[in-house]
C-alpha positions as CSV (number, residue, x, y, z in Angstrom):
1,M,-2.5,-11.8,-40.0
2,G,-4.6,-8.9,-41.3
3,Q,-4.1,-5.4,-40.3
4,Q,-6.2,-4.2,-37.3
5,T,-9.0,-1.8,-38.2
6,N,-9.5,1.5,-36.3
7,N,-12.4,-0.1,-34.4
8,D,-10.1,-3.0,-33.3
9,L,-7.5,-0.6,-32.1
10,I,-10.0,1.5,-30.1
11,G,-11.6,-1.6,-28.7
12,N,-8.2,-3.0,-27.6
13,L,-7.4,0.4,-25.9
14,I,-10.8,0.4,-24.1
15,D,-10.4,-3.2,-23.0
16,N,-7.0,-2.5,-21.5
17,L,-8.2,0.6,-19.8
18,C,-11.0,-1.4,-18.3
19,K,-8.3,-3.5,-16.5
20,L,-7.4,-0.5,-14.4
21,P,-9.0,-0.3,-10.9
22,S,-12.3,1.4,-10.6
23,I,-12.5,1.9,-14.4
24,G,-15.7,0.6,-15.9
25,K,-16.6,0.3,-19.6
26,K,-18.0,3.9,-19.9
27,S,-15.1,5.4,-18.0
28,A,-12.7,3.5,-20.2
29,Q,-14.5,4.7,-23.4
30,R,-14.2,8.4,-22.2
31,L,-10.5,7.9,-21.4
32,A,-9.8,6.3,-24.7
33,Y,-11.4,9.0,-26.7
34,F,-9.8,11.7,-24.6
35,L,-6.4,10.1,-25.3
36,L,-7.2,9.9,-29.0
37,N,-8.1,13.6,-29.1
38,H,-5.2,14.7,-26.9
39,D,-1.9,16.2,-28.1
40,E,0.2,13.3,-29.4
41,Q,3.3,14.4,-27.6
42,K,1.5,14.6,-24.3
43,V,0.1,11.1,-24.8
44,E,3.6,9.9,-25.6
45,N,4.9,11.6,-22.4
46,L,2.3,9.8,-20.4
47,A,3.1,6.4,-21.9
48,N,6.8,7.0,-21.3
49,A,6.2,8.0,-17.7
50,I,4.2,4.8,-17.1
51,L,6.9,2.6,-18.7
52,N,9.8,4.4,-16.9
53,A,8.1,4.1,-13.5
54,R,7.3,0.4,-14.1
55,K,10.9,-0.4,-15.1
56,N,12.8,1.6,-12.5
57,I,10.7,1.7,-9.3
58,K,11.4,-1.3,-7.0
59,K,10.6,-2.4,-3.5
60,C,12.4,-0.9,-0.5
61,T,14.6,-3.7,1.0
62,I,13.5,-2.8,4.5
63,C,9.8,-1.9,4.4
64,Y,8.7,-2.9,0.9
65,N,7.4,0.6,0.1
66,Y,8.1,1.6,-3.5
67,A,11.5,3.1,-4.0
68,E,13.8,4.4,-6.7
69,E,16.9,3.2,-4.8
70,E,17.6,0.4,-2.3
71,F,15.8,2.3,0.4
72,C,12.6,4.4,0.3
73,P,12.7,8.0,1.5
74,I,11.1,7.2,4.8
75,C,13.5,4.4,5.7
76,L,16.4,6.7,4.6
77,S,15.1,9.4,6.9
78,A,14.9,6.8,9.7
79,S,18.5,5.8,9.1
80,Q,19.5,9.5,9.6
81,G,17.7,9.7,12.9
82,L,14.8,11.7,11.5
83,R,12.1,9.1,12.3
84,Q,11.4,6.5,15.0
85,T,12.7,3.2,13.8
86,E,11.2,1.4,16.8
87,L,7.7,2.4,15.8
88,I,6.4,0.4,12.9
89,C,3.0,0.8,11.3
90,V,1.9,-2.4,9.5
91,I,-0.1,-1.8,6.4
92,E,-1.4,-3.7,3.4
93,K,0.0,-1.8,0.4
94,P,2.4,1.0,-0.5
95,S,-0.5,3.4,-1.3
96,D,-1.6,3.3,2.3
97,I,1.7,5.1,3.2
98,L,0.6,8.1,1.1
99,L,-2.7,8.2,3.0
100,L,-1.1,8.1,6.4
101,E,1.7,10.5,5.6
102,K,-0.6,13.3,4.3
103,F,-1.9,13.6,7.9
104,G,1.5,14.6,9.1
105,G,1.3,13.4,12.7
106,Y,3.1,10.0,12.4
107,R,6.9,9.9,12.8
108,G,7.5,6.2,12.8
109,V,8.3,3.9,9.9
110,Y,6.2,1.3,8.0
111,H,6.1,-2.3,6.9
112,V,4.1,-3.2,3.8
113,L,2.7,-6.8,4.1
114,G,1.7,-6.9,0.4
115,G,-1.9,-7.8,1.2
116,T,-3.8,-9.7,3.9
117,L,-4.4,-13.4,4.5
118,S,-7.2,-14.7,2.3
119,P,-7.4,-18.5,2.0
120,L,-10.3,-18.2,-0.5
121,D,-7.9,-16.2,-2.8
122,G,-5.0,-18.5,-2.1
123,I,-3.1,-15.9,-0.1
124,G,-1.3,-17.5,2.8
125,P,1.6,-16.3,5.1
126,A,4.2,-17.3,2.5
127,N,2.7,-14.8,0.1
128,L,3.1,-11.8,2.5
129,T,6.2,-10.2,4.0
130,I,5.6,-11.6,7.5
131,N,9.0,-13.2,7.9
132,S,10.7,-9.9,7.0
133,L,8.6,-8.1,9.6
134,I,9.6,-10.6,12.3
135,S,13.3,-10.2,11.4
136,R,12.9,-6.5,11.8
137,L,11.4,-6.9,15.2
138,H,14.3,-9.1,16.3
139,S,16.8,-6.4,15.3
140,L,15.1,-3.7,17.5
141,D,15.4,-3.1,21.3
142,S,11.8,-2.0,22.2
143,P,9.7,-2.1,19.1
144,E,6.0,-1.1,18.8
145,L,3.8,-2.4,16.1
146,V,0.8,-0.3,15.0
147,F,-1.7,-2.3,13.0
148,A,-3.3,-0.2,10.3
149,L,-5.0,-2.8,8.2
150,N,-8.4,-2.5,6.7
151,T,-11.0,-3.6,9.3
152,N,-12.7,-6.3,7.1
153,T,-12.6,-10.0,7.8
154,D,-9.3,-10.6,6.1
155,G,-7.6,-7.7,7.8
156,E,-8.8,-8.8,11.2
157,A,-7.7,-12.4,10.6
158,T,-4.2,-11.1,9.6
159,V,-3.9,-9.0,12.7
160,M,-4.8,-12.0,14.9
161,Y,-2.3,-14.2,13.0
162,L,0.5,-11.7,13.4
163,I,-0.2,-11.2,17.1
164,N,0.0,-15.0,17.6
165,K,3.3,-15.1,15.7
166,I,5.0,-12.4,17.7
167,K,3.5,-13.1,21.2
168,S,6.9,-14.5,22.4
169,L,8.7,-11.3,21.5
170,P,9.0,-8.2,23.6
171,V,6.9,-6.1,21.3
172,K,4.3,-3.5,22.2
173,I,1.3,-4.0,20.0
174,S,-1.3,-1.3,19.2
175,R,-3.9,-0.7,16.6
176,L,-5.7,2.3,15.2
177,A,-8.4,3.6,17.5
178,R,-11.9,2.5,16.8
179,G,-13.0,5.8,15.3
180,M,-12.7,4.0,12.0
181,P,-15.9,2.3,10.9
182,I,-15.8,-1.5,11.0
183,G,-15.2,-3.0,7.5
184,S,-13.8,0.3,6.2
185,D,-11.0,0.8,3.7
186,L,-8.2,3.2,4.7
187,Q,-8.5,5.2,1.4
188,Y,-12.0,6.3,2.4
189,I,-11.2,7.6,5.9
190,D,-11.3,11.3,6.3
191,E,-8.3,13.3,7.6
192,I,-9.5,14.1,11.1
193,T,-10.7,10.5,11.8
194,M,-7.3,9.0,10.7
195,Q,-5.4,11.5,12.7
196,K,-7.4,10.7,15.8
197,A,-7.1,7.0,15.1
198,L,-3.3,7.3,15.1
199,E,-3.1,9.6,18.1
200,N,-5.4,7.4,20.2
201,R,-4.2,4.0,19.1
202,V,-5.1,1.2,21.5
203,L,-2.7,-1.2,23.0
204,L,-3.5,-4.9,22.5
C-alpha cells in the first residue's frame, strides 16, 4: 500500500473530527489546522488524555455514572451519609449529572438510564438500565424517583413506561416542574429554570 500524502492525512483527521457531536465540516477543518499548528507536546498530551480517559473510566456499578473506581463520587458520598440515597433522579446520560450538580440544590443520588426508549432506533427496555433501577428501588425503604428526562416524545414515553413498571412498588414519583419548555433538552436549560424545576418538582 502506498504512503499517505499530506492531504490524505489532513482529510482523515478532518473526517474523524466530523464524527464528534456538533462538529460540522468547517469546524472540523478549523480544529484540524489548529492541532497541526499547535505545539506538538500539547497535542500529544491531549491525545494521551483522551486515550487514558477512554481506557480507565468505567461505569459506576450503582448508578451508571462515569467513575474511575467501582463507585462514582456521588454514590460514594451517599454511602458515607452525605447524600439522600432514597431520592433518585432518573436521567438519560452521565453528562446530565454535571448539568444538575452545577446548580447545587440537589442532594439526592442519580440513575443513568443510558438513553430513552426509541423503537424507531431499535432501543427497547433491554437496552437501558431499567432492571437495575427497579432493583435499587426494592432495596430502599421509602424511595422517591425524580424524572429528569428530556421532554420530547421518547422522553415522555420512557417516563410512562417506567411509571407502569413500578406502579406496584411503594415509590413516590415526581418530575421536574413544568418551567421547562416542552421538547427541551436539559443542556439548554438555564440555571434559574433548572433550580426552580427541581425545587418545585411535581408528584405524579
